[in-house]
N, C-alpha and C positions, 0 to 999 in steps of 0.2 A: 504493503501499499504507504504509496507517495504520499508524503510530507505537504502535506497543504499549505500550509505558512509559508513553504519555503519555496514551492512550485506551483500559485494559486489557481493555471490553465492550465497545471496536469491533466484533468482529467478534459479539457473542452474539444479534443478533436470526439469523443462515443460523443457530443452534441450534435457533431457532425451532419445533414442529412447524409445519405447514394442515394447519385442520379449516375442511372442506370439508361441509356437507351435502346432502339432498336437495332444497333450499328453495332451497339455492345458487346448483342446475345448472339447477333446474325455473325462476328466474327469466334465471337465462343461456341456458336456452331461449328463453324471452320475447321479448327480447332478438332473437337470430335473427333471429327469426319478424319481428317489427315492424322490423329495422333493418338489411333485405335488401339487394341491390343497385340495386335498384329506389329504393328512397327514398337509400341517397347516390348513384343517379344525379343523379335530384331535386332531391336539395338538392347538391352539384355545381353543378346550371346554376342553380338558383334563385343561390349565394354569386358565383357566377362574372357573375351578371347584376346583383346590386348592386356589387359590384368594376367594372363597366363602365361602370354608372352613376355611382359616383363620380368615377371616371377621368375621363368624358366630360364632367361640369360642370363640373372644376379644370382642367381645359381649355381650354370653351370662358369661364368664368373670366380664362384668362392671356389667350386668345385678345382682349375682349375690352378689357383693358388696357392690350393690350398695338395696340390699335387706336384708341383713345382714349373708347372711348366705356364 
């Protein structure tokens, strides 16, 4: 909880209205179509592969250092 004596307007943002336009809703729908479940599945596989590649490279470098290569 904020100290209102120190920050008298700290909760001011909660009093502001949120305005959502029809265009905002259209853009959100476009994002939902583009970023569907298939997209996130491909994205996660790609990121996991990149992580594995980096991790495997660092392991092989460490193994080479330990073996004197």
